N, C-alpha and C positions, 0 to 999 in steps of 0.2 A: 741217447737216453733222454736228453732234454726234449727232443721232439716227441718221444713216446709219452713223457709225463704230460706235456701240454695238450697234444692233439691225438694221442693214440698211435699205436704201431704194433705190428706182430711181435715185436720184441717183448712187449708186456706178457705175452703168452709163455715166454721162456722163464718167467720168474715163478718159482713153485710156491704153492700155498703155505708150506711151513716157513719158507724164507719171508714171505710177506707177514705171516703171523708173528714170527720171532722179531721182526723189525717193529711191528706195531707194539708188541709187548715191551720191548726195550724203550721205545720212544714215548708211548702214550699211556701206559697203564698208570703210572704215578700221577699224570695230569688229569686223567678222566676215570679214576678208579670206579665210581659207581656206574659209569656209562660204558666201561670197557667191554662188557659182554656184548653190547650191541655193535661195537666196532669189530670184535672177533666174529660175530655172526655175519657182518658184512663181508669180511674176507672169505669166510666159508661159503657164502652165496655167490662168490665170484668177483669180489672187489679186487682191484688191482692198484698199484701205486700210480694212479693217474690223478690229474688235477680235480676231475669231477668227483672222485672218491673223497678227496680232501674237503671239497666244498660241501658235499652233501652227507658225508659220514663222520668226518673228524671235527670240523668247525661246529660250534654249538648252535648256529643260526637255525637249523631245521627245527631243533627243539623249541626255539623261541616262537615259532609260528603259532603254537597254541596259546601264547600269552597275548591277550587282546591289546595290552599296552605296548608290546614289542613286535607284534606280527608285521606291521607295515615296514618297519626298519629291517627286520629279518628278511622279509621278501626282497626288499631292495638290495641287500647285501648278497643274497643268494643269486639273484638275477644278474647283477653287475659282475660278480666274481666268477661265475661259470663262463666257460668258453661258449659263446653263442655266435650266431651268424646273422647277416643282414645284407640286403640288396641295396647297392648304391643307387640313390635317386638324385643326388646332387653334390657338386664339389664347389667349395667355397674357400680357397686358400688352404689354410691349415686344418680346416674342418671338412667333414664329410657327412652328408645327410643320408641315413640309411633307413630302410623299413626292416624291422626285425619283429620277432615274436617274443614278448616277455613272458616270464613265468607269472602264474596267477594262483592265488590261494583262496579257496572258498570256505575256509574254516575247518575243512576236513581233509582236503586232497590238494596236493601240489600238482599243477598241470601247466600246459601252455595256455596263454591267453590269446587275445585277438592281436593281429599285427598292429604295430605302432611305428610312428616316424620318430627318429632321434637323431641328434647331432652329436658326432663323436670327433675326438681329436685325431688327426692323422699325422700331424707333425707340429713342431714348435719352431717358429721362425724359418719354416721351410726344411728343417732337419727332422727326418723320421725314419722308421724302419720299413715302411711299406713301399713297395716298388710302385710303378705306374698304376693308378686306379682310374677306371672310367665308369661313367654312368652305366648301369646294368650289370656291373661286376658283383660277385658275391664276395664278402669279406668276413673274416673272423673278428670277434670283438671280446675285449676283456676290459671290464670297468668302463671308462669313458673313451 
């Protein structure tokens, strides 16, 4: 189930809409009362208990994209928190340089932007969770 939550799995198809809806009702109605109907609509539209659903439907950051004072921060949080991918173009000890495609916000639509290069943490003092990584590999990214 941990794998299904983070990266998806056919196991998510085994969870019924009523089970998801009841869980959402129990966990989030009291926290998001005015916004709860949009969460329920997300479940009815096919939302499943996956990290992406939490990032784009439960967290309040998507709603903050429309606030000019908070849009840049909201876009950063959404982009870093989503599970994204990148191609390894360099390895430097505990850091990996990847080319990835960030999210972009044009004031009306959330979409993919142009590819960018970023440096991410692979390990700390040589201790990390990733197995051997080579230039040219594709990796999953979460935050930095």
